[in-house]
Backbone bond lengths (Angstrom), bond angles and torsions (degrees), N, CA, C in turn:
res aa  C-N    CA-C-N  psi(-1)  N-CA   C-N-CA  omega(-1)  CA-C   N-CA-C  phi
1 X - - - 1.450 - - 1.455 112.90 -
2 X 1.266 116.73 151.12 1.477 120.35 -175.25 1.528 114.24 -99.75
3 X 1.334 113.91 170.77 1.471 118.77 173.29 1.509 109.18 -60.28
4 X 1.375 118.34 -35.74 1.404 121.90 -178.72 1.572 112.14 -63.12
5 X 1.243 117.08 -41.71 1.509 122.38 176.68 1.526 107.59 -63.53
6 X 1.283 117.93 -40.16 1.502 118.30 177.88 1.470 110.61 -64.04
7 X 1.348 117.53 -41.52 1.491 119.74 178.83 1.568 108.08 -62.04
8 X 1.283 119.15 -42.36 1.449 120.97 -177.43 1.519 108.69 -64.28
9 X 1.311 117.66 -44.58 1.440 122.41 177.77 1.493 111.81 -60.34
10 X 1.283 121.70 -44.25 1.443 126.86 178.27 1.541 108.26 -63.87
11 X 1.253 116.75 -44.14 1.495 121.08 176.78 1.567 110.92 -56.25
12 X 1.367 112.57 -44.45 1.469 117.76 178.84 1.472 114.57 -62.77
13 X 1.396 114.23 -36.39 1.469 119.38 179.42 1.549 108.34 -67.54
14 X 1.273 115.42 -40.38 1.539 119.10 175.12 1.435 111.55 -60.04
15 X 1.330 120.05 -41.28 1.460 124.19 178.51 1.586 109.08 -63.15
16 X 1.295 118.21 -40.54 1.438 116.95 179.75 1.543 112.45 -69.85
17 X 1.359 115.22 -33.99 1.458 118.34 173.19 1.492 112.89 -63.02
18 X 1.322 114.35 -43.10 1.503 119.67 179.26 1.507 110.42 -69.56
19 X 1.264 120.33 -32.09 1.496 123.52 175.65 1.463 106.29 -64.08
20 X 1.285 120.79 -52.63 1.466 124.17 -175.34 1.516 110.50 -61.13
21 X 1.371 115.87 -40.89 1.504 116.31 -179.64 1.563 109.26 -70.94
22 X 1.313 119.39 -30.16 1.459 120.20 176.82 1.571 110.17 -69.82
23 X 1.353 115.10 -34.29 1.516 115.50 174.81 1.478 110.30 -63.33
24 X 1.400 116.85 -39.65 1.466 120.87 179.80 1.514 110.10 -60.44
25 X 1.321 116.55 -43.46 1.481 122.30 -176.91 1.544 108.31 -64.71
26 X 1.350 119.67 -39.88 1.477 122.31 178.66 1.535 110.54 -61.49
27 X 1.349 116.79 -36.81 1.490 119.55 -176.60 1.512 110.75 -89.46
28 X 1.306 120.23 -6.60 1.405 126.90 178.59 1.462 116.31 78.95
29 X 1.381 117.63 -19.63 1.470 118.07 175.06 1.509 108.44 -156.44
30 X 1.262 115.50 161.30 1.537 119.58 178.19 1.535 107.58 -65.90
31 X 1.348 114.94 -41.51 1.529 114.85 178.65 1.458 115.26 -60.44
32 X 1.382 116.18 -41.44 1.486 119.85 176.60 1.531 109.05 -61.40
33 X 1.353 116.10 -45.62 1.455 119.38 -179.19 1.501 113.89 -56.10
34 X 1.377 115.46 -47.30 1.454 119.34 -177.19 1.501 114.50 -79.45
35 X 1.335 118.73 -14.48 1.439 121.02 168.22 1.464 118.22 -84.49
36 X 1.280 116.67 -5.74 1.434 124.65 170.83 1.516 110.17 -91.90
37 X 1.327 118.33 131.46 1.399 119.74 178.63 1.487 112.02 -58.58
38 X 1.337 118.35 -44.54 1.478 122.44 -177.24 1.520 104.70 -66.25
39 X 1.311 119.50 -47.53 1.545 120.34 -179.41 1.453 110.94 -62.47
40 X 1.317 122.91 -38.68 1.421 125.03 -177.84 1.574 108.97 -65.28
41 X 1.305 112.40 -49.27 1.475 119.67 -179.58 1.517 109.48 -61.47
42 X 1.266 117.01 -47.83 1.566 118.47 179.23 1.542 113.32 -61.70
43 X 1.317 114.47 -40.13 1.451 120.37 179.18 1.568 109.01 -64.73
44 X 1.272 119.28 -47.13 1.450 121.32 176.92 1.479 113.42 -61.77
45 X 1.298 119.02 -36.87 1.503 121.42 179.70 1.458 109.77 -65.80
46 X 1.423 118.44 -43.55 1.427 118.70 176.80 1.550 113.32 -62.27
47 X 1.263 115.98 -42.21 1.453 119.45 -179.90 1.516 110.22 -64.72
48 X 1.352 116.38 -39.30 1.511 117.46 175.92 1.532 113.15 -62.82
49 X 1.371 115.10 -40.95 1.427 118.58 177.73 1.472 115.83 -64.82
50 X 1.326 112.52 -38.18 1.567 118.93 174.63 1.540 109.03 -58.45
51 X 1.310 113.86 -49.85 1.503 118.43 -175.94 1.537 111.47 -64.32
52 X 1.351 115.91 -39.88 1.459 119.76 -179.65 1.482 110.72 -66.00
53 X 1.344 117.11 -44.13 1.476 122.87 -174.49 1.521 111.76 -73.93
54 X 1.336 117.53 -36.94 1.490 119.84 174.47 1.572 109.28 -59.21
55 X 1.320 116.38 -40.10 1.430 121.06 -177.98 1.564 112.28 -69.38
56 X 1.323 116.50 -15.25 1.440 118.52 -177.78 1.563 110.62 -97.83
57 X 1.325 119.44 1.17 1.515 120.25 176.01 1.543 107.07 -63.45
58 X 1.381 114.45 154.44 1.471 120.14 -176.05 1.580 108.19 -62.83
59 X 1.283 117.05 152.71 1.449 120.66 175.09 1.590 111.00 -56.99
60 X 1.256 114.90 -39.24 1.466 119.68 178.07 1.515 112.88 -55.49
61 X 1.317 113.35 -46.89 1.505 117.04 179.65 1.495 112.05 -69.81
62 X 1.339 117.17 -39.43 1.472 120.86 177.68 1.501 111.77 -60.32
63 X 1.389 114.58 -40.12 1.435 117.89 -178.99 1.493 113.36 -66.90
64 X 1.326 112.07 -38.85 1.576 120.24 -178.14 1.493 112.00 -72.41
65 X 1.348 119.67 -35.79 1.425 120.14 -177.13 1.524 109.40 -115.77
66 X 1.292 114.59 79.05 1.492 120.19 -172.29 1.575 107.69 -76.38
67 X 1.288 119.11 -8.19 1.444 121.11 177.98 1.532 114.70 -76.83
68 X 1.377 113.28 -15.03 1.507 117.00 174.69 1.517 108.82 -67.62
69 X 1.363 111.66 133.62 1.519 114.37 176.30 1.538 115.49 -82.27
70 X 1.401 113.74 64.87 1.435 118.62 -170.43 1.598 108.69 -70.61
71 X 1.248 114.41 -51.35 1.521 119.70 -178.59 1.579 107.36 -61.43
72 X 1.242 117.74 -50.85 1.496 119.83 -176.53 1.518 109.47 -62.34
73 X 1.284 120.39 -40.87 1.394 123.77 -178.52 1.558 110.33 -64.02
74 X 1.279 113.82 -46.05 1.519 119.81 178.63 1.506 108.91 -62.11
75 X 1.299 119.11 -43.74 1.436 119.65 178.40 1.504 114.65 -60.97
76 X 1.339 111.19 -38.93 1.519 118.84 177.51 1.538 107.27 -65.27
77 X 1.318 118.50 -41.09 1.467 122.21 179.93 1.598 107.12 -59.26
78 X 1.312 115.01 -45.59 1.461 115.98 -177.08 1.512 111.38 -71.01
79 X 1.386 118.04 -32.88 1.364 120.37 175.43 1.543 113.90 -58.92
80 X 1.345 114.43 -45.86 1.481 121.61 178.60 1.480 107.73 -67.05
81 X 1.318 120.94 -47.81 1.469 120.10 -174.22 1.460 114.47 -67.11
82 X 1.341 118.29 -33.44 1.435 118.89 -173.77 1.527 114.85 -102.92
83 X 1.328 119.44 -8.22 1.415 124.12 178.46 1.518 109.59 -137.22
84 X 1.294 116.46 48.48 1.493 122.42 -171.18 1.540 108.69 -56.57
85 X 1.247 116.53 -45.09 1.503 122.00 -176.60 1.520 112.31 -65.08
86 X 1.387 115.13 -24.73 1.440 118.81 -177.73 1.489 115.04 -97.17
87 X 1.345 118.09 2.00 1.507 123.25 -173.41 1.542 105.84 -58.78
88 X 1.328 116.24 130.23 1.472 124.83 179.19 1.518 106.61 -89.89
89 X 1.368 113.57 119.38 1.511 117.78 -176.98 1.503 109.12 -66.93
90 X 1.307 122.94 -23.33 1.469 121.13 176.66 1.486 110.61 -68.73
91 X 1.295 122.39 -34.59 1.464 126.03 175.29 1.466 108.26 -63.92
92 X 1.332 121.63 -48.16 1.403 126.46 -179.46 1.460 109.98 -62.36
93 X 1.321 120.30 -44.23 1.399 126.01 176.33 1.595 111.17 -57.78
94 X 1.277 118.35 -45.98 1.432 123.36 176.63 1.521 112.76 -60.43
95 X 1.286 115.32 -39.40 1.479 122.38 -179.10 1.586 106.32 -65.60
96 X 1.244 116.54 -46.21 1.522 123.14 -178.18 1.583 107.22 -64.53
97 X 1.288 117.08 -47.29 1.460 121.52 -174.08 1.547 113.37 -75.00
98 X 1.330 118.29 -39.28 1.433 121.10 -170.05 1.483 113.94 -112.32
99 X 1.248 121.62 -43.71 1.424 121.83 -168.47 1.503 110.82 -87.51
100 X 1.402 118.55 -41.33 1.437 119.07 -176.50 1.518 114.48 -61.46
101 X 1.315 119.45 -45.32 1.500 121.88 175.54 1.457 110.07 -54.74
102 X 1.323 120.72 -48.19 1.492 126.02 179.56 1.552 108.35 -56.99
103 X 1.370 114.75 -53.06 1.417 119.14 -177.39 1.515 111.45 -58.63
104 X 1.286 117.84 -41.29 1.499 122.81 177.68 1.471 111.27 -58.59
105 X 1.404 117.60 -48.68 1.422 122.85 176.77 1.524 113.88 -59.27
106 X 1.262 117.18 -43.07 1.517 123.32 178.69 1.530 108.44 -64.92
107 X 1.296 118.12 -43.94 1.494 116.99 -177.00 1.514 110.71 -70.86
108 X 1.315 117.97 -35.92 1.478 119.64 173.29 1.564 109.89 -57.53
109 X 1.327 115.51 -44.97 1.406 117.47 179.05 1.506 114.18 -63.19
110 X 1.334 116.74 -39.63 1.441 121.04 176.74 1.496 113.54 -61.92
111 X 1.327 113.90 -46.82 1.510 121.48 179.53 1.511 109.89 -54.87
112 X 1.292 117.47 -40.12 1.496 121.58 -177.34 1.570 108.06 -68.56
113 X 1.343 116.95 -33.51 1.457 119.47 -179.86 1.539 109.89 -77.24
114 X 1.293 118.92 -24.56 1.428 120.64 -175.64 1.608 113.96 -86.24
115 X 1.276 113.42 -4.00 1.490 119.24 -177.81 1.513 108.64 -51.41
């Protein structure tokens, strides 16, 4: 895989983060988003896509940017995919509030370096 494919994957992850944050804005709060079946499902799908795509970054990029939560994101993806009925809304809320803004910042930084 090439640097270009990594850039496209990182841009896709940013798109999923932006999608999720726009859903939150439509529902006026994270709590309202996650209490809606549609909002909950959409949020989980974005988080699964983020975890799946992070895991597909080239080994070279993964080794260079060890601050990316690749393993954690992929484990979260598996947790949602394989125990959907048992997904804890508080965990999803924490990811939206704390992890996604940091991930977005880190990806923007990486994209500037990959120019």
